[in-house]
C-alpha positions in Angstrom: 80.6 114.8 91.4 83.6 113.8 89.5 86.5 111.2 90.5 86.0 107.6 90.8 89.4 106.6 91.7 91.7 109.5 93.6 94.9 109.7 95.1 95.7 112.3 97.8 98.5 114.5 97.5 99.6 115.9 100.9 101.1 119.7 100.6 102.2 122.6 102.9 98.8 124.2 103.7 96.3 121.0 103.4 95.8 118.4 101.0 93.6 117.4 97.9 91.9 114.2 96.5 91.7 113.7 92.8 93.3 112.5 89.7 96.4 114.3 89.1 99.1 115.1 85.8 102.6 115.6 87.2 105.5 117.1 85.0 109.4 117.2 86.2 111.3 119.8 84.3 115.0 119.7 83.8 115.2 123.3 85.5 113.1 125.0 87.9 109.9 126.7 86.6 107.6 129.6 87.4 104.1 128.9 86.2 102.6 132.0 84.1 99.6 130.1 82.9 97.5 126.6 82.2 95.3 126.1 79.2 93.1 122.8 79.5 91.2 121.7 76.4 88.8 118.6 77.0 88.4 116.1 74.0 86.0 116.3 71.6 81.9 116.0 72.4 83.5 115.7 76.1 83.4 118.1 78.1 81.4 116.8 80.7 84.6 115.4 82.1 86.6 118.6 82.0 87.7 119.6 85.3 86.0 121.5 87.6 88.0 122.3 90.8 92.0 121.6 89.8 94.5 122.4 92.9 98.7 123.1 91.3 101.3 122.0 93.7 105.0 122.1 93.1 107.8 120.4 94.3 111.5 120.4 94.1 112.3 116.6 94.8 108.7 115.2 93.7 107.9 114.3 97.4 107.3 117.2 99.3 104.8 119.6 98.2 104.1 123.0 98.2 100.6 124.8 97.0 100.6 127.1 94.7 97.2 128.1 93.4 93.4 126.8 93.3 91.9 127.0 89.6 87.7 126.7 89.1 86.7 126.2 85.7 83.2 126.9 84.2 81.7 125.4 81.1 83.8 124.1 78.0 83.1 124.3 74.3 84.2 122.0 71.9 88.2 122.6 71.2 88.2 125.9 73.1 91.0 125.7 75.8 90.4 127.5 79.1 92.8 129.8 80.4 94.0 130.5 83.9 96.5 132.4 84.8 98.9 132.2 88.0 100.4 134.4 90.8 103.2 132.6 92.0 106.6 133.6 92.5 108.1 130.6 93.5 110.0 128.1 90.9 110.0 124.3 91.3 111.4 121.2 89.2 107.8 119.6 89.6 103.9 120.8 88.7 101.4 118.9 89.5 98.1 119.3 88.4 95.3 117.6 90.8 91.6 117.7 89.2 89.5 117.4 92.1 86.0 117.3 90.4 84.5 117.3 87.4 81.0 116.9 85.7 81.1 113.4 85.2 83.0 110.1 86.1 86.9 110.8 85.3 88.6 113.3 83.1 89.0 113.8 79.7 91.5 115.6 78.6 92.2 116.9 75.1 94.9 119.0 75.7 97.2 120.6 78.5 99.4 123.3 78.2 101.6 124.9 80.9 103.2 128.5 79.9 106.2 129.0 82.3 109.6 130.6 82.5 112.5 128.5 83.1 115.3 128.8 85.6 118.4 127.3 85.8 119.3 125.8 89.2 
């Protein structure tokens, strides 16, 4: 199920195949939570399995956490909390599987604490 076109991300403890969203921050961040909301009437495109990785240079990646999502409803975000203690300049959310081909993104929200490097 899920991703037709994907990229492979290699990280310190393995690798993950999937479409990804990458963010670069001006200072290091410590992730607190990740909210995902699907587009209206596109719940099947919501991610089922997501791997979150972090980097300080955008090249060398480190595993942060694997996330598993259940069913989506319209306009209702699903929230996952993080237990990671490491801070990074880059965050990549790798969407490994969905319930249909492609990913339906309505809104993403990362909650984090920012730290001067």
